[in-house]
C-alpha positions as CSV (number, residue, x, y, z in Angstrom):
1,X,103.2,-57.8,-8.8
2,X,103.6,-54.1,-8.1
3,X,99.9,-53.2,-8.0
4,X,99.3,-55.9,-5.4
5,X,102.0,-54.3,-3.1
6,X,100.3,-50.9,-3.5
7,X,96.9,-52.3,-2.6
8,X,98.2,-53.9,0.6
9,X,99.8,-50.6,1.7
10,X,96.4,-48.8,1.2
11,X,94.5,-51.3,3.3
12,X,97.0,-51.0,6.1
13,X,96.7,-47.2,6.1
14,X,92.9,-47.3,6.1
15,X,92.9,-49.6,9.2
16,X,95.3,-47.4,11.0
17,X,93.2,-44.2,10.4
18,X,90.0,-45.9,11.6
19,X,91.5,-47.2,14.8
20,X,93.0,-43.8,15.6
21,X,89.6,-42.1,15.2
22,X,87.9,-44.4,17.6
23,X,90.7,-44.0,20.2
24,X,90.6,-40.1,20.3
25,X,87.8,-38.9,22.7
26,X,88.3,-35.3,21.8
27,X,87.3,-35.9,18.2
28,X,84.1,-37.9,19.1
29,X,80.7,-36.1,18.4
30,X,78.9,-34.5,21.3
31,X,75.2,-35.7,21.8
32,X,72.5,-33.0,21.0
33,X,71.0,-31.0,23.9
34,X,67.4,-31.9,24.8
35,X,64.6,-29.5,23.7
36,X,62.7,-27.9,26.6
37,X,59.0,-27.8,26.2
38,X,57.1,-24.6,27.2
39,X,55.2,-25.1,30.4
40,X,51.4,-25.2,29.9
41,X,49.6,-22.2,31.4
42,X,46.7,-23.1,33.6
43,X,43.4,-22.3,31.9
44,X,41.3,-20.3,34.4
45,X,38.3,-20.1,32.0
46,X,34.9,-20.0,33.7
47,X,32.6,-22.0,31.5
48,X,29.4,-21.5,33.5
49,X,29.9,-17.7,33.9
50,X,30.9,-17.0,30.3
51,X,28.0,-15.0,28.7
52,X,29.8,-12.5,26.5
53,X,29.5,-13.9,23.0
54,X,30.4,-10.7,21.1
55,X,29.0,-9.9,17.6
56,X,29.7,-10.8,14.0
57,X,28.1,-9.8,10.6
58,X,26.4,-13.0,9.6
59,X,22.8,-12.3,8.6
60,X,22.5,-15.6,6.7
61,X,23.6,-17.7,9.7
62,X,26.4,-19.2,7.6
63,X,28.7,-19.4,10.7
64,X,27.4,-18.5,14.2
65,X,24.8,-16.0,13.3
66,X,25.0,-12.7,15.0
67,X,27.5,-14.0,17.6
68,X,31.3,-14.4,17.3
69,X,32.4,-18.0,17.1
70,X,35.7,-17.2,18.9
71,X,33.8,-15.3,21.7
72,X,31.4,-18.2,22.1
73,X,34.3,-20.5,23.1
74,X,35.9,-17.8,25.2
75,X,38.6,-16.5,22.9
76,X,39.1,-12.9,22.0
77,X,40.2,-12.4,18.4
78,X,41.7,-9.0,19.2
79,X,43.9,-10.1,22.0
80,X,46.4,-12.3,20.0
81,X,48.7,-11.4,17.2
82,X,50.1,-14.5,15.6
83,X,49.6,-16.9,18.5
84,X,46.1,-18.1,17.5
85,X,44.3,-20.7,19.6
86,X,45.2,-24.2,18.5
87,X,42.8,-27.0,17.8
88,X,43.7,-28.6,21.1
89,X,42.8,-25.4,23.0
90,X,39.6,-25.0,21.1
91,X,38.6,-28.6,21.8
92,X,39.4,-28.1,25.5
93,X,37.2,-25.0,25.7
94,X,34.4,-26.7,23.8
95,X,34.3,-29.7,26.2
96,X,34.2,-27.4,29.2
97,X,31.4,-25.3,27.8
98,X,29.4,-28.3,26.5
99,X,29.5,-29.9,29.9
100,X,28.4,-26.7,31.6
101,X,25.6,-25.9,29.2
102,X,24.3,-29.4,28.4
103,X,20.5,-29.4,28.5
104,X,20.5,-32.4,30.7
105,X,22.7,-30.8,33.3
106,X,22.0,-27.1,33.1
107,X,18.6,-25.7,34.4
108,X,19.0,-22.4,32.5
109,X,16.1,-21.6,30.2
110,X,18.5,-21.0,27.3
111,X,20.7,-24.0,27.9
112,X,19.6,-25.9,24.8
113,X,20.1,-22.9,22.5
114,X,23.5,-22.1,24.0
115,X,24.5,-25.8,23.6
116,X,23.7,-25.7,19.9
117,X,25.6,-22.5,19.4
118,X,28.6,-23.8,21.2
119,X,28.6,-26.9,19.0
120,X,28.4,-24.8,15.9
121,X,31.3,-22.6,17.0
122,X,33.4,-25.7,17.6
123,X,32.5,-27.0,14.2
124,X,33.5,-23.8,12.4
125,X,36.8,-23.3,14.2
126,X,38.0,-26.8,13.9
127,X,37.3,-27.0,10.1
128,X,40.3,-25.4,8.3
129,X,38.4,-24.1,5.3
130,X,35.5,-22.7,7.3
131,X,37.9,-21.1,9.9
132,X,39.9,-19.5,7.1
133,X,36.8,-18.0,5.4
134,X,35.5,-16.9,8.8
135,X,38.6,-15.0,9.6
136,X,38.7,-13.5,6.1
137,X,35.1,-12.2,6.3
138,X,35.5,-10.7,9.8
139,X,36.6,-7.4,8.5
140,X,35.6,-7.8,4.8
141,X,31.8,-7.6,4.7
142,X,32.0,-7.1,0.9
143,X,33.4,-10.6,0.5
144,X,30.5,-11.9,2.5
145,X,28.0,-9.8,0.5
146,X,29.4,-11.0,-2.9
147,X,29.5,-14.7,-2.0
148,X,26.1,-15.1,-0.2
149,X,24.0,-12.6,-2.2
150,X,22.4,-9.2,-1.8
151,X,19.4,-10.5,0.1
152,X,21.6,-10.8,3.2
153,X,21.3,-7.1,4.0
154,X,17.6,-7.3,4.4
155,X,15.4,-8.8,7.1
156,X,12.0,-9.8,5.7
157,X,8.9,-9.9,7.9
158,X,7.1,-13.2,8.2
159,X,5.0,-14.1,5.2
160,X,1.3,-13.0,5.4
161,X,-1.6,-15.0,4.2
162,X,-2.4,-13.8,0.7
163,X,-6.0,-14.8,0.9
164,X,-6.6,-12.7,4.0
165,X,-4.9,-9.7,2.4
166,X,-7.0,-10.0,-0.8
167,X,-10.2,-10.3,1.2
168,X,-9.2,-7.2,3.3
169,X,-8.4,-5.1,0.2
170,X,-11.6,-6.1,-1.5
171,X,-13.6,-5.2,1.6
172,X,-12.0,-1.8,1.7
173,X,-12.7,-1.2,-2.0
174,X,-16.3,-2.3,-1.6
175,X,-16.8,0.1,1.3
176,X,-15.2,2.9,-0.7
177,X,-17.5,2.4,-3.8
178,X,-20.6,2.1,-1.5
179,X,-19.9,5.4,0.3
180,X,-18.8,7.1,-3.0
181,X,-22.2,6.2,-4.5
182,X,-23.9,7.4,-1.3
183,X,-22.1,10.7,-1.5
184,X,-23.1,11.2,-5.2
185,X,-26.8,10.7,-4.3
186,X,-26.5,12.9,-1.3
187,X,-25.0,15.8,-3.3
188,X,-27.9,15.7,-5.7
189,X,-30.4,15.4,-2.9
190,X,-28.9,18.4,-1.0
191,X,-29.0,20.5,-4.2
192,X,-32.6,19.5,-4.9
193,X,-33.7,20.4,-1.4
194,X,-32.0,23.8,-1.5
195,X,-33.5,24.5,-4.9
196,X,-37.0,23.6,-3.7
197,X,-36.9,25.4,-0.4
198,X,-35.4,28.6,-1.9
199,X,-37.6,28.4,-5.1
200,X,-34.7,28.6,-7.5
201,X,-35.4,29.8,-11.1
202,X,-34.0,28.0,-14.1
203,X,-31.2,30.6,-14.3
204,X,-30.3,29.7,-10.7
205,X,-30.3,26.0,-11.3
206,X,-33.9,25.2,-10.6
207,X,-35.6,22.3,-12.4
208,X,-39.1,21.1,-13.0
209,X,-38.5,18.5,-10.2
210,X,-37.6,21.2,-7.7
211,X,-40.7,23.1,-8.6
212,X,-42.9,20.1,-8.3
213,X,-41.5,19.3,-4.9
214,X,-42.1,22.8,-3.7
215,X,-45.7,22.8,-4.8
216,X,-46.3,19.4,-3.0
217,X,-44.6,20.7,0.1
218,X,-46.7,23.8,0.2
219,X,-49.9,21.7,0.0
220,X,-48.6,19.6,2.9
221,X,-47.8,22.7,4.9
222,X,-51.3,24.1,4.3
223,X,-52.9,20.9,5.5
224,X,-50.8,21.0,8.7
225,X,-51.6,24.6,9.4
226,X,-55.3,23.9,8.8
227,X,-55.1,20.9,11.2
228,X,-53.4,23.0,13.8
229,X,-56.0,25.8,13.5
230,X,-58.9,23.4,14.3
231,X,-57.2,22.2,17.5
232,X,-56.5,25.6,18.9
233,X,-58.4,26.8,22.0
234,X,-60.5,30.0,22.1
235,X,-58.8,33.2,21.0
236,X,-56.8,35.0,23.6
237,X,-58.9,38.1,22.9
238,X,-61.9,36.6,24.8
239,X,-59.7,36.3,27.9
240,X,-57.4,39.2,27.9
241,X,-58.7,41.4,25.2
242,X,-57.3,41.9,21.8
243,X,-53.6,41.2,21.4
244,X,-51.5,43.5,19.3
245,X,-50.5,42.1,15.9
246,X,-46.8,41.9,15.2
247,X,-45.9,43.1,11.8
248,X,-43.6,40.8,9.8
249,X,-41.7,41.9,6.7
250,X,-41.9,40.0,3.4
251,X,-38.3,38.8,3.8
252,X,-38.9,37.5,7.3
253,X,-42.1,35.8,6.2
254,X,-40.2,34.1,3.3
255,X,-37.6,32.8,5.8
256,X,-40.2,31.5,8.1
257,X,-41.9,29.7,5.2
258,X,-38.6,28.2,4.0
259,X,-37.8,26.9,7.5
260,X,-41.3,25.3,7.6
261,X,-40.9,23.8,4.1
262,X,-37.4,22.4,4.7
263,X,-38.2,19.3,6.8
264,X,-41.2,18.5,4.6
265,X,-39.1,18.7,1.4
266,X,-36.2,16.8,3.0
267,X,-38.6,14.0,3.9
268,X,-39.9,13.9,0.3
269,X,-36.4,13.8,-1.2
270,X,-35.3,11.0,1.2
271,X,-38.0,8.8,-0.4
272,X,-36.5,9.2,-3.9
273,X,-34.1,6.3,-4.4
274,X,-33.0,7.2,-7.9
275,X,-32.6,10.7,-9.5
276,X,-31.5,9.1,-12.8
277,X,-28.2,9.3,-14.6
278,X,-26.6,7.0,-12.0
279,X,-27.4,9.3,-9.0
280,X,-29.2,6.6,-6.9
281,X,-28.9,5.3,-3.4
282,X,-26.2,2.6,-3.2
283,X,-27.1,-1.0,-3.7
284,X,-25.2,-4.2,-4.0
285,X,-24.7,-3.6,-7.7
286,X,-22.5,-0.6,-6.9
287,X,-20.0,-2.7,-5.0
288,X,-16.5,-2.9,-6.4
289,X,-16.5,-6.7,-6.7
290,X,-19.7,-6.6,-8.8
291,X,-18.4,-3.9,-11.1
292,X,-15.1,-5.9,-11.4
293,X,-17.1,-8.9,-12.6
294,X,-19.2,-6.9,-15.0
295,X,-16.2,-5.0,-16.5
296,X,-15.0,-7.6,-19.0
297,X,-18.6,-7.9,-20.4
298,X,-19.0,-4.2,-20.7
299,X,-15.6,-3.8,-22.3
300,X,-16.2,-6.6,-24.8
301,X,-19.6,-5.3,-25.8
302,X,-18.2,-1.7,-26.2
303,X,-15.3,-2.9,-28.3
304,X,-17.7,-5.0,-30.4
305,X,-20.0,-2.0,-31.0
306,X,-17.1,0.3,-31.9
307,X,-15.7,-2.3,-34.3
308,X,-19.0,-2.7,-36.0
309,X,-19.4,1.1,-36.2
310,X,-16.1,1.6,-38.0
311,X,-16.9,-1.2,-40.4
312,X,-20.1,0.5,-41.3
313,X,-18.3,3.8,-41.8
314,X,-15.8,2.1,-44.1
315,X,-18.7,0.7,-46.0
316,X,-20.2,4.2,-46.2
317,X,-23.5,3.2,-44.8
318,X,-25.8,5.7,-43.1
319,X,-26.1,5.9,-39.4
320,X,-28.8,3.7,-37.9
321,X,-31.0,4.6,-34.9
322,X,-28.8,2.9,-32.4
323,X,-25.7,4.7,-33.6
324,X,-27.4,8.0,-33.7
325,X,-28.6,7.6,-30.1
326,X,-25.2,6.6,-28.7
327,X,-23.3,9.3,-30.6
328,X,-25.8,11.9,-29.2
329,X,-25.3,10.5,-25.7
330,X,-21.6,10.8,-26.0
331,X,-21.9,14.4,-27.3
332,X,-24.2,15.7,-24.5
333,X,-22.9,13.5,-21.7
334,X,-24.3,10.5,-19.9
335,X,-25.9,12.7,-17.2
336,X,-27.8,15.0,-19.5
337,X,-28.9,12.1,-21.7
338,X,-30.3,10.2,-18.7
339,X,-32.1,13.2,-17.2
340,X,-33.7,14.1,-20.6
341,X,-37.2,13.0,-21.4
342,X,-37.9,10.8,-24.4
343,X,-39.2,13.8,-26.3
344,X,-36.0,15.8,-25.5
345,X,-33.8,12.8,-26.6
346,X,-35.6,12.6,-30.0
347,X,-35.1,16.3,-30.4
348,X,-31.4,16.1,-29.7
349,X,-31.0,13.2,-32.1
350,X,-32.6,15.2,-34.9
351,X,-30.2,18.1,-34.2
352,X,-27.3,15.7,-34.9
353,X,-25.3,16.9,-32.0
354,X,-22.4,14.6,-32.8
355,X,-21.5,17.3,-35.3
356,X,-19.3,19.9,-33.6
357,X,-21.1,23.0,-35.1
358,X,-24.5,21.6,-34.1
359,X,-23.4,20.8,-30.6
360,X,-21.9,24.3,-30.1
361,X,-25.2,25.9,-31.2
362,X,-27.2,23.6,-29.0
363,X,-25.0,24.3,-26.0
364,X,-25.4,28.1,-26.5
365,X,-29.2,27.6,-26.6
366,X,-29.2,25.6,-23.4
367,X,-27.2,28.3,-21.6
368,X,-29.6,30.9,-23.0
369,X,-32.6,29.1,-21.4
370,X,-31.0,29.3,-18.0
371,X,-30.9,33.1,-18.1
372,X,-33.6,35.3,-16.6
373,X,-35.9,37.3,-18.9
374,X,-33.9,40.5,-18.4
375,X,-30.7,38.6,-19.1
376,X,-32.2,37.0,-22.2
377,X,-33.1,40.4,-23.5
378,X,-29.7,41.8,-22.9
379,X,-28.1,38.8,-24.6
380,X,-30.3,39.3,-27.6
381,X,-29.2,43.0,-27.8
382,X,-25.6,41.9,-27.5
383,X,-26.1,39.4,-30.3
384,X,-27.4,42.3,-32.5
385,X,-24.3,44.2,-31.8
386,X,-25.1,46.0,-28.6
387,X,-22.8,46.5,-25.7
388,X,-21.9,43.7,-23.4
389,X,-22.5,45.9,-20.4
390,X,-26.2,45.3,-20.8
391,X,-25.7,41.6,-19.9
392,X,-23.6,42.5,-16.9
């Protein structure tokens, strides 16, 4: 009974408090003040006259290439602090620029390229991840370098046709080998002409070939002089008396003879196509491409011969004629071997010049043959223990 009385008193008190709260205007809540929006600033951006697109390090064209995506849309990254352009502002600029530079509306020659770049800038700046990366790499080129590879710092030239390059290089090499062979032949020809004209002795470098050429040239010169003598008119003595003879020294006479022989000997030498030992006028066989094709065959045959040679040495067999000839050629050199006659070659083979002691003795003998008679006598005296001053 008592608890029901307490419950009724509590309900009456609650009703009294709620009615009092509704009736007091001072205690009522005040409505919130309205939030004022910032007035929008008028965008005075000139879409048609905007040409400054700035620059950016983007050699791989990941973003906007060498241009700044912000600058393309008319924003300057360095002008704002934290108040970056919003997506709405970016979209507004993009629409203005795309209308101004649309290829169907603009007659500018670069309208199409500009329109594409504007669209790419809009795509980068409206994508959260791309824009974040773009802003990060603006002043951090190492990040760009590490992500997109080392090749981004180089600009490669357009690829050249490999076939054309190979043909060009082969042509140069063929020309080089042709002129090199021509130069080898010319050097021997010039030396032979000089030896024949000046009548070099063996000690000076003269050869049997130079002697033969000189003799033939002298015969031709005599024939020319005889032909000129028969066509001359009457002697000048019959018209104007005897003319005084001009005395010519032996040295001057020799020089006159040499000058007369030079064109004759030169003409004879020019007819010689091959001096031997590889000193011949260039032919198609001297071209680089031909030697390149022949090289594997020569290498294989040389390797086969060398292998066979060592097998025979291990078997302790005697040297055959082919081995003796090749070893002798290697000892005296290819040039000396080719220039030697068959008789001289057989003599060199018998001397066994592949043996070092025999080769040194043969070399000394060849040098002795090149000396003049007086030098040979002095050399013999020196060998018998005389003074070396005799040779000098």
